[in-house]
C-alpha positions in Angstrom: 108.9 75.0 81.5 109.1 76.1 77.8 107.7 79.4 76.4 104.2 77.5 75.3 103.7 76.7 79.1 105.0 80.3 80.1 102.1 81.4 77.1 99.4 78.9 78.8 100.0 80.6 82.5 99.7 83.5 81.2 96.9 83.1 79.3 94.9 80.8 82.4 96.0 83.4 84.9 94.1 86.1 83.3 91.1 84.7 82.7 89.6 81.3 81.9 86.8 80.7 79.1 83.4 80.5 80.8 82.5 77.5 78.5 82.1 74.0 78.6 85.5 73.2 77.7 87.5 75.9 78.4 91.1 74.3 77.2 89.8 73.9 73.5 89.5 77.6 73.5 92.7 77.9 75.1 94.2 75.4 73.0 92.7 77.6 69.8 94.6 80.5 71.0 97.8 78.8 71.6 97.3 76.8 68.7 97.2 73.8 70.5 94.3 70.9 70.6 92.3 70.5 74.1 94.2 67.2 74.5 97.8 69.1 74.5 96.5 72.0 77.0 95.1 69.3 79.5 98.0 67.0 79.8 100.4 70.8 80.1 98.5 71.4 82.7 97.9 68.4 84.8 101.9 68.6 84.2 102.2 72.1 85.9 100.3 70.8 88.1 102.3 67.5 89.2 104.8 69.7 89.1 103.7 72.5 91.3 104.0 75.1 89.1 99.9 75.1 88.9 98.6 74.7 93.0 94.8 75.8 91.7 92.6 76.7 89.8 89.2 78.6 90.4 87.9 82.3 90.5 88.5 85.1 92.2 85.4 85.9 94.4 84.8 89.1 96.8 85.1 87.1 99.9 83.7 90.1 101.8 80.5 90.4 99.7 79.7 86.9 99.7 80.2 86.9 103.2 84.1 85.4 104.0 86.8 87.0 106.3 90.3 86.7 105.2 93.6 87.9 106.7 97.1 88.1 105.5 99.7 86.2 108.1 103.1 86.9 109.2 105.4 84.7 110.7 109.1 84.4 111.7 109.8 80.8 110.9 113.6 79.0 111.4 115.3 78.2 107.9 115.7 74.9 109.2 111.7 74.8 109.2 110.5 76.2 106.5 109.6 73.6 104.3 108.2 71.7 107.2 106.4 74.4 108.5 104.6 75.7 104.9 104.0 71.9 104.0 101.9 72.3 107.2 100.1 75.3 106.4 99.4 74.2 102.8 97.6 71.2 103.9 94.6 74.1 105.0 91.7 74.6 102.0 90.9 77.9 103.4 95.4 79.0 103.1 95.2 80.5 99.1 98.5 81.9 99.0 101.8 81.0 101.0 105.2 82.7 100.1 108.7 83.0 101.4 110.2 86.7 102.1 113.3 88.2 103.0 112.6 89.5 106.9 112.3 88.5 109.9 109.1 87.5 109.7 110.0 85.7 106.6 106.9 83.6 106.0 103.8 85.3 104.5 100.1 83.2 103.6 96.6 84.1 103.1 93.4 82.4 104.7 90.0 82.9 103.7 87.1 80.7 105.6 83.6 81.7 106.4 83.3 82.9 109.7 85.7 85.0 112.4 85.7 82.3 114.6 86.8 79.5 111.9 90.0 81.7 110.9 90.9 82.1 114.4 90.1 78.3 115.4 93.0 77.5 111.5 95.1 80.1 112.9 95.7 78.4 116.9 95.7 75.2 114.9 98.8 75.8 113.1 100.3 77.3 115.9 99.5 74.2 117.6 101.2 72.3 115.3 104.2 74.0 114.0 105.3 75.1 117.5 104.9 78.8 116.6 104.7 81.6 118.8 105.1 84.7 116.6 102.4 84.1 113.8 100.6 88.1 112.9 97.6 88.4 111.7 96.9 91.6 109.1 93.2 91.4 108.2 92.6 93.8 105.1 91.4 97.1 106.2 90.7 98.9 102.5 91.6 96.4 99.1 93.0 98.3 96.6 94.3 95.7 94.3 91.7 91.9 93.9 94.0 90.6 91.2 97.8 90.3 90.3 98.5 88.4 87.1 102.3 87.6 86.6 103.9 88.0 82.9 105.7 84.6 82.9 107.9 86.3 79.8 109.7 88.5 81.7 109.1 91.6 79.6 108.4 93.7 83.1 104.9 93.8 82.0 102.9 92.5 84.9 99.4 93.9 85.9 
């Protein structure tokens, strides 16, 4: 990943233009062609740097429910469990932390029943018994934008 990729990711995570040709507009901001931007985005997706491109919505306002989950995953099963959890379209984030509960992921779905079914399915398929569901009680911040240029100015 080079500086241009970092700049592109910074722009994309803050706002993808709502336009018929958003990558052309991003390209203009980076002095790249639309095609160059599309090639970079495709490469970053194939490398796993970009997992998803999409809008951020207030899930509760449109009738959805969500939860943050914490799981105790044995070190030797982290890749296997992460791969299984990431197969669910309803999982929006999945990351590792240094703690007994070392895998944290979020689920957003259209009902509590669906959310519970997904959690039960994950427990059965991973054979994990220690997964905690932590639904939000109060929303403090909906957006986090990471500054990929390392100057300490993350939003």
